[in-house]
C-alpha positions in Angstrom: -53.6 37.7 -18.9 -52.5 35.8 -22.0 -52.5 32.1 -22.5 -49.6 29.6 -22.8 -49.6 26.4 -24.7 -48.6 23.3 -22.8 -47.5 20.3 -25.0 -48.6 16.8 -24.0 -46.1 15.3 -21.6 -44.5 11.9 -22.3 -42.5 11.0 -19.3 -41.5 8.1 -17.1 -40.2 8.9 -13.7 -39.7 12.5 -14.8 -37.5 11.7 -17.9 -38.6 12.4 -21.4 -39.1 9.1 -23.3 -39.3 10.6 -26.9 -38.1 13.5 -28.9 -40.4 16.5 -28.4 -41.5 17.8 -31.8 -40.2 21.3 -32.6 -43.8 22.7 -32.9 -44.5 21.6 -29.3 -41.2 23.1 -28.1 -42.0 26.3 -30.0 -45.5 26.7 -28.6 -44.3 25.8 -25.0 -42.2 28.9 -25.1 -44.8 31.2 -26.7 -47.3 33.3 -24.7 -50.2 34.8 -26.6 -51.4 38.1 -25.0 -55.0 39.3 -24.7 -54.4 41.5 -27.8 -53.2 38.5 -29.9 -49.4 39.2 -29.8 -47.1 36.2 -29.7 -44.4 36.7 -27.1 -41.3 34.5 -27.3 -40.2 33.5 -23.8 -37.3 31.2 -24.8 -33.7 31.8 -25.8 -32.8 35.1 -27.6 -29.6 35.8 -29.6 -28.9 39.2 -31.1 -32.4 40.3 -30.3 -34.1 37.3 -32.1 -35.7 34.2 -30.6 -33.8 31.0 -31.3 -34.7 27.3 -31.0 -32.7 24.2 -31.7 -33.8 22.1 -34.7 -32.4 18.7 -35.7 -30.6 16.1 -33.7 -27.1 16.1 -32.3 -26.7 12.3 -32.8 -27.5 12.8 -36.5 -25.3 15.8 -36.9 -28.2 18.0 -37.9 -28.6 20.1 -34.7 -28.8 23.8 -35.6 -30.1 26.9 -33.8 -32.6 28.7 -36.0 -34.6 31.9 -35.5 -38.1 31.2 -34.1 -39.9 33.4 -36.6 -38.4 31.4 -39.5 -39.2 28.1 -37.9 -42.8 29.2 -37.1 -43.3 30.4 -40.7 -42.1 27.1 -42.1 -44.3 25.1 -39.7 -47.4 27.1 -40.6 -46.8 27.9 -44.3 -44.1 25.7 -45.7 -40.6 26.6 -47.0 -39.6 30.2 -47.1 -39.5 31.4 -50.7 -36.1 32.5 -52.0 -35.5 36.2 -52.6 
């Protein structure tokens, strides 16, 4: 079968003690098949994977498509156009 990434856990008594970086949350919901396909196993809206980015307390929390977030994490900002 494929493999699944597991981010390092930072917990005390089962509670998260720090914000989990978006790249760790992205990879924790991605399975890579034996053929190299990346399968999103997290939330889906209108047929596209979505992940929350930002922080509610700072007023920056937004759902973004996972393909756009992954591109930006691996290549930088998406060019206009």
